[in-house]
N, C-alpha and C positions, 0 to 999 in steps of 0.2 A: 393439377389437383394438389391441394396442400393438406398437410396433416400437422398435428401438434408435436412439439418437441418432446422427446423421451429421454430417459436417463441413458439408454444405450448410445444415444447420439453423441455423448461426450467423446467417444473414441474417433469421431469424424471431425471434431473441432479443429479449425485452423485459424489461429488468432495472431494477427500481426501486432508488433509493438516496437518501442524504442527506435523510431525512425531517425535516419541521418540523411539530411538533404545535402547534396554535393555543393561545393562553393559556387558553381555557376547556376545552381537551381534547376538543373536538368535531370538529375537522377536521385532516386530515393533508395537507400539501403535500409533494411529493417530486419528484425528478428521475427521469424515465424515459429510459433509454438504449436506442435501437433502431438498426437498420442501414439505410442507404440504398444498396441495391445499384446502382441506376442511376447515382448520382454517386460511388460507392465511398467512402463516408464514414460516420462515426458521427453519429447524430442524438440530440440531447438536448432534451427539452421538460419543462415543469412540469405536473404533474397534481395532482389533489386527490381525496381519498376521505373520506367521513363516518365518524366513529367508530361511529355507530349502524347502519352497513351501507348497502348500495346500491352501484351501479356507480361505478367511478372516473370522474372527469371531467377532460378535458384543458383546461388553462388557457392554455397557450401552444403555439405550433407550431414553436419552435426557429428554426434548426437547432442552436443552441448556447446553450440556456437552462439555467442551473444555479443551485444555492445558494439556494433559496427560504427567506425568513426573514419571519415574521409581525411586524407592528407590535405594540406592547404592548397596543393595544386590539383587535387582531384584525381591523381593518378593511381593512388593506392588506398586500400582500406586496412585499418588496424581493427582487430576484434579479439574477443576472448574465446578460446577453445578449452572447455573444461577448466576455466579460470586462469588460463595461461595466455599471454599476449601473442598474437600471430599477425602476419602481414599477408595481404592478398592483392594482386594486381587488379585494377578496376576492370580489366578485360576478362578476368576469370583466371583459371588455371589452378595450380596447387598452392595451398597456403603454406607458409614457412614459419616456424617458431621464431619469435623475436629474441628470446632469452633462452639460455641453456637450462636444463632441468634442475641443476644445483642452485640456481639463483631463484629466490622467492619460491621455495618448494611448496608453500601452502597456497599458491595461487596469487592472483593480482586483481586489482580493481580496474575500473574503466580506463582504457588508454586515452591519453590526452596529448595531441600533437603540439609541438612547439610551432610558433608562427612561421619559422623558416623551413619546417618539415624535416629537420635533421634529427630531432630527438622526440621521445615519447615519455611522458611522466605518468606515474600511477602510484597509488597507495597499495601496500601489501603487508601481510604479516611478516615480521622479520625472520621468523623461523617456523619450523613445523614440529610440533610435539609428537614424539613417538607414541603410538596408540597405547603401548604397555608401560610407558614411563610414568612415574609418580607425578602428580600434579601439585605443585607448591603454590599455596595461596597466601598472599600477604595483604591483599586489598580486596575491596568489594568489586563486583563485576568480573568474576572468574569463570563465567560461562556465558554462552550466547546461543539463542535458539537457532538451530540448523548447523551450528558449528560444534556444539557440545562444550566440553571442558577446554578452556583456553589458558587457564592459569595466569602466568605472568607474560605471555606472548602479547606483544603490542603491534598494531599496524603502523608502519612507517612510510616515508616518502622516498621514491626511487626515480631515477632518470636513466633511460637506456639510449645509447647512440644507435640510430636506425641502421647505419651501414656496418659498424664494427660489432655491434651487440654488446659493447662494454656497458656495464651497469654500475651506477654510482648511487649509494645510499646517502640521502641528504639529511635525514633526521635520525637521531638516536635517542629518542625521548622515552620517558617512562609512562607515556600516555598515548592513547590512540590518536592518529591523525586521519582526516577525511580526504576526499578526492581533491586533487590539485587543479589550479587554473593558471595558465601562463600569462605573464604581463605582455602587453602589446609589443614591447621591444625584445621579448624573449630572454630577459636577463634574470627574472625573478619568478617564483611560484608563490601563489597565495593558496591557503588551505585552512580549514577549520581544525581546531584541536581542543581537547578538553583542558580545563584549568583547575579542576577541583582536586582535593587531596587523594581521593580514590579514583585514579585516572581512568579506569575502565567502566565505572558505573555511569549511568545517565545522570549528568550533572552540568554545572556551568561550563561554557566553552566560549572560544573567541576566535576571530580570524587571526592568522599568522602569515608572515611573509619571510621567504628565505632566498638569498642570492644563489643562483645556480652555478655560474661559471667561476667558482672560487674553490681553493683547496680546503678552506675551513669555513663551510657554510654555518652561519649562526642564525637560527630562526628568531624572529622578532614578533612578539604579540602586538597586534593592532586592534585597539578597541577594548571595551571593558571586560575584566576578568570574571565578572559576576553575571554576565548575560548568557545568551544562547545563540550560537552560530551554527547554522547548517551550511548548505552549499555556498561557496564563495566564488565570485568571478570579478573581472576587472572592467571598469569603465573603458570605452574604446580609446580614450586619450591617455589612459594610464594614470589619471589624476586621483582616483579613489577606488575602493572596492565596493562591490554590490554584494550584500550579505542577506541570506534568508535567515531570519532569526528574531530575537527579542533583546531589548535593552536590559531586561531583568530576567532572572531564571524563575520559572514557575509555570503553572497551568495558564494557558492563554494562547491567543493567535500568534503565529509566526507572521512577520511582515517583511517587506523589502526595506533594507537599510542602506543608506549611502555612508560608507565608513571612510572618513579621510585618512590618508596614509600617515598623518602626523599623530594619530592615536587619539585625537579629540573625539568628542561625543558623536555617535552616529546620528544621521538625520533620517527620520522616517520618510518613506517614499509612497507607501501604499496604505497608510493608516486611514485615509478618508473612505476607503472601500468598506471597512469593518468586516473583512472576510479573511479567513486563514489561508495564507499562501502555501501552495502544495507543490514542492519540487519533484514529487513522484517517488513511489516506493511500493513494495508489495502490499496490496490491499488498500493503498492510498494513491489513486491515480492522479497524475499531474505531469509536470515537465519543468526542467531547469529554466530559470529566467534567462532571457537572451535579448540582445540589443538589435534594434532595427533603426539605424540612424541614432538620434538622441532619445528615441522611445524605447521602453522596456516591455517585452512580451513576457507574460507570466501566467500561471494558473492559480485559481482559487476556487473553492467550492461555494455554490449558491443553491440553496434549496435541494440539496442532495446531489446535484450534478457538478462535476468539475468543469469549469468554464475557462476559456482563454481570454485574457484581458490585455489591455495596452495602457501604459501610463507614460505621460510626457507633459510638456508645457501646457497642453490643452486639457489636462486632467486624466481621469481614468474612464475607459470605455470598454464594454464587452465586445467580443468578436461577433461577426455577422452570423455565426452558426445559430440555429434556432434554439430557443430556451429549452432546456431539458436534454439537449445533446451533451453527451459526456466526452471529455477529452482525456486520453490516457497516454499521450506522448506528443511532443512537438519539436521540430527542428527548423531553425530559421537560417536562410541564406540571405544575409542582410543586403549584399550588393545586388542580388537578383530581385529583392523585394518580394520574396516568397516564403511560405512556411509549409512544411509537410506535417500534417496533423493526423493522429489516430483518433477516430471518433466512433461513437456508437449512439444509437437512439432506441426508441421503444420497439421498433420493428426489426432492427438489424443489429448484428454483432459488429465488433470493431473492424474497421477498414481504414486504409490510408487515403486522405484527401489532400488537395493542394489549395492553399489560400493565397490570394493576391493581397499582400500587405499594403500596397499602395491604393487599394480600393476597399477601404475599411467601412463598408456600408452594409446595411441590413438586407439590401437587395442582391448581394453577391451570392452566386450559386457555386460553391466549391466544386472543383473537379475531382470526382472519385477515381482513384488510381488503381485500387485493388478490389477484388471480389472473391476472396478466398472462401468465405462461408457460403456465399451464393452458389459457388461451384461445388463445394463439398456437400452442402445440405440444401439443394435447391427447392426441395418439396416441403420444408417446414415453415410454419407460421407461428409466431409467438402470441400468447394470450395477451389481450390489451391490459394496460395499466391505467388506472384512474386516480388522479391525485385528489386528496381530501385534506381539509383542515378541521381540527377538533378543538373546541373551546374547553379548556380545563377550568375547574372551579376557582382557582386562584388568579385567573386572568391570563394565564399562559395559553398561547396558541401552538398546537402541535401539528406539524405537517406529516401526512402519511400517504401511503399508496395502497390501493386495492387492486389485486390481480384476480381476474375471473375469466372463465370461458364466456363467450358472448351469450350463450343460451342458458347460463346458470340460473336456476329458479331460486327465489328467496327462501329462507328458512333452512339452508343447508349447513354443513359443518364449516368451522372457521379455524385456520391456523394463524396464530400471531407469531411473528418472527422478530426477535430483538437483535440489532446489530452489535458488533464488538466495538472496542475502542477504550473508553466510551466515546472518544472524539472522532468517530467515523460517521458514516451516514448511508442510508439506503438511497439508491438513485432511481429516477423514473425512466430508466432505459434498460436495455437487454442485460441479462445477468448470466454469465457462463458458469457460475460457481454453484448457485443454489437451484439445481435442476429439479429438486423435489417440488419447488413452487409450480413449475409448469405441469408436472405430472399430476399433482394433486388438483390443480385447477381443471385439468382434463377430466378428473374423476368427480367434478362437481363441487370442489371446495372453493371457499373464498380465502385468499391470502392477504393478511394485513401486515404491512411493514410500517413502522413508526419511527420517525426521527425525534426521539424523546430528548429531554433536557440533557445537555452535554454534547449533543450531536453537532457536527461541523456544518456550517453553511447558513447560519441564522444570526450571526453577530456574536461578539465576544461575551456579552452578558449571558446569552443562551449557552455558549460553549463552556462557560465556567459555572453553569447553573447547578451542578450536582457536587461541586467541590465540598468536601467535608460532610456530605450527606448522601453518599451512594445509597440507592434503594429507597430511602425515605423521600427524597425530593422527586424522583422520577417514576415512582410506582404508579401514581395516578395518571401519568402520561400514557400508560398502557391501559389501566383499568377503566378509565372514563371513556376513551374511544371505543373500547369493546362494548361497554354499556350502551353507548350511542347506537352502535350497529344492531345490538339486540333490540333496543327500543324501536328501531326502524323496521324490525321484522326481517332484516337482511340475513341473519344467521340464527341457528338453533342454540339457545342458551345451554342446552345439555350436551352439545357436541363441539366444545371449544378446546383446542389444544394449543400448547405454548412451546416454543423452542427458541434457542439463541446460542451464539457461539462466542467464546472468550468473555468480554464484559456482558455480552448477551446471555452467556451461560450463567454468569453471576446473577443477573437480574431474573433469569428464569428460575433459578433455585430460590432466590429471595421471594419472588412472588408466589411460588408454590408453597412457601411457609406462611404466607400472609393472607391467602384466600383459598377457598375451595372451588373457585370458578372453573378451573381447568380440569378436564376429564383425562388428559394425558399430557405429560411433560417430557421434553427431550433437550436437556442441556448438553452442550458440547464444549470442549476446551475450557472446562469450568474453573472458577476460583470461588471457594466457599469459606476459607479460613484466612482472613486478611493478616492475621498475626504470623502464622507460619509462612504465608506467602512472602512476607517482607524479607525473610531470610533465605528463601529457596528459589525465588524467581529472579530472572535477569532484570526484571522491571519492578521487583517487589519493593525495593528501597524507595524508588520514585513514587510508587503508589502510596506507600505508608506516609512518606514525608510530605508529599505535595497534593495528592488527590484526596487523602483523608486528613492529614495534618495533625490531628490530635491522637496520640498513641492510646489514650483511654477509650477511644471509640472503635478501635480495630475489632474488638470482640463483638461489640454491640451491632456493628454494621456487617458482620459476617453471617451469611446464611446458616453456617454450621451451628451457631448459637441458637437458632430457631428451628432446627430440624425436627424437633418433637411435634411441630404443628403440621408437618407434611403428610398428606394422605394420597396424593395423586400418583398413579402408576408412572414410574420414572425410568427412562432409558438414558444412560450416560455414555457419551461417545468421546473418546480421548486418544491422542497420540502418545505413545510410550516415550518418545524422545522430545517431548514438549518441555522447553526450558523457560517459556514465558509463563505458562500456567502448568506447573509440574504435575505429573500424573498422580502424585500423592493427593492432590486436591480432589480428584475424581474418586480415588480410593476412599478418602475420608467420607465423602458424601454417600457413596454406595454403602459403606459400613454403617453410617448413621441411619440410613433408611431400612436396610435389611434386618438390623438388630431390633427394629420396631415392627417388623413384618409388613412394611410397605412394599408393594410389588415394585421391584427394581431390577435393572439389568445393567451391567457395566461391560462395554465393549472397548477394548484397547487395541490400537493399530500399531503393530510392531515397527519400530524405526521411524515413525512419523513425527515430524516436528509440529509446532503450533500452527504453521502455515500450510499444512498438508492439504487442506481443502482447496488451496490455490494451485499448487504445483506438485503435490505428492503423487504416489502411485495411483494410476487411474482406477485400479481395482479397489483401492481404499476409498476413493471419492465416490465410486459407484455404490459400494457397500454402505457408506454413510447415508446416502439418499434413500436407498432401498429399505434400510432398517428403520429410518425415521418414518417413512411412509407406512410401513407395516405396523409400527407401534401406534401411531396416532389413529390409523383407521381401525385397528383392532379394539382400541380402548375408547373409541367414540361411537362405535356402532351400537345401535339399540334395537 
């Protein structure tokens, strides 16, 4: 007997991620994320499953173990424990720290094994600022969401000898560096680093290379200084670098670039796909590009779902996974011809499957290796998702998804939810974050999620469709689909609520000032004043300079400039430690509404960053969903 998913079920969630397939293709290590209700925290531990089948096995007990990486011989695992690199035998046992606590006191990035297995490279802050120490700021980019005030501390490149524990710092730059990649011969490291004058702000970046086994390492920039370089890796023959990035800096797709080592112009590899390459990150599921022979496996988003692709001499082709299946992690064992992939679909949450890369056909049935959610919540069934396309008056087609219980009668209440980004997307598969969708659907609501202009997965022209005109360009992408559902008799025009987070919070506030269509409004992680945002957000400079572009339009495109038109009851939900959309944005919006006697409530979650809906305190995530449900149901009941 099945039942609908409820908000309380989040405490039973077991979500695997970040898979690492052993070099022989026989074992998959991965991070399992669970919830500790008693201590109100997220737990992460390392697990393993055999490619040949059998139950998954816990290797570590956390509470903050992540990023497992196999040694080249498959005998050991390196991983991060509370941000510090540790080693573990492949057979289990006690993990041992790789470096002493005095080295890299602020923690480290993902461990990267040298080809011979003798060293591990990683990026890490070069020092740790004392909590009470004054913060000296000489450049933009002096804080980061989740880390808080970083001042002048920069992330640098380190190498540690696995046997002796000796640590060597390879870079001493005044700019941040990204995660490294070893050359096939183990003599050099490639990595991305920023090139702009304000080294910590989001700006131009390029691939760099540094010699490892020298007393005086001298990093060398490879490629244009005015482009954008994300993750960097090596071609298997060491002839060039593979870069996820752009040849120019600005708003647009990231693509795969072949960067010659002589510094000549990079060569586009994936441009024919016209999709944004996703190397993976919080809220942006994907995986690092990896080689299988001469072919490159990579992730890109298409119609909301992150898909696995393959590019080579034969062109670009999608994986045999069904359309709509979402990929949130991938690890390739090239010699074994296999890939361990974390996938989810409309009926099931994320699990690990095994793909045969030598059988790249639509008929392949991947072997499912894990069943964490099926064991933890065997009785739940997700409400179905129906995809829709809406024709906008200017000729644009907007793709959306409708979530309803199967027996929902027409003419009921509607919740419209706007995603963040704006260059993100709603996916047509299971969603462990927005549990209020499932609970409201159980109560007879229709949930409408729309991938409005600027969403990822519909080509670069669509991706850049709101540049310079936030709110103005995409507001009809919300209003006209809602009007279509009303005209069809699917929903009650007097019982429509609107919500959104981050950019979705921006558009929610914007729309509440542009129309009286919505009976209740719930913006979260909001930005309402683009001018003050430019100087207080970790991303404010990027938004002002590149997303808006014209300083004269910052006030015009700010919801705060139009707050006098708002009349809908508004619940504002915000993390107090949000450095992407600082809490002052929420405070300004609340003040603007309450001084005009608009029914408004501000709820602030202490210590929560911008991403707390993904991995913050379980109690905060539960409270967010419950308050949203209570607000929209109260203010739409008639």
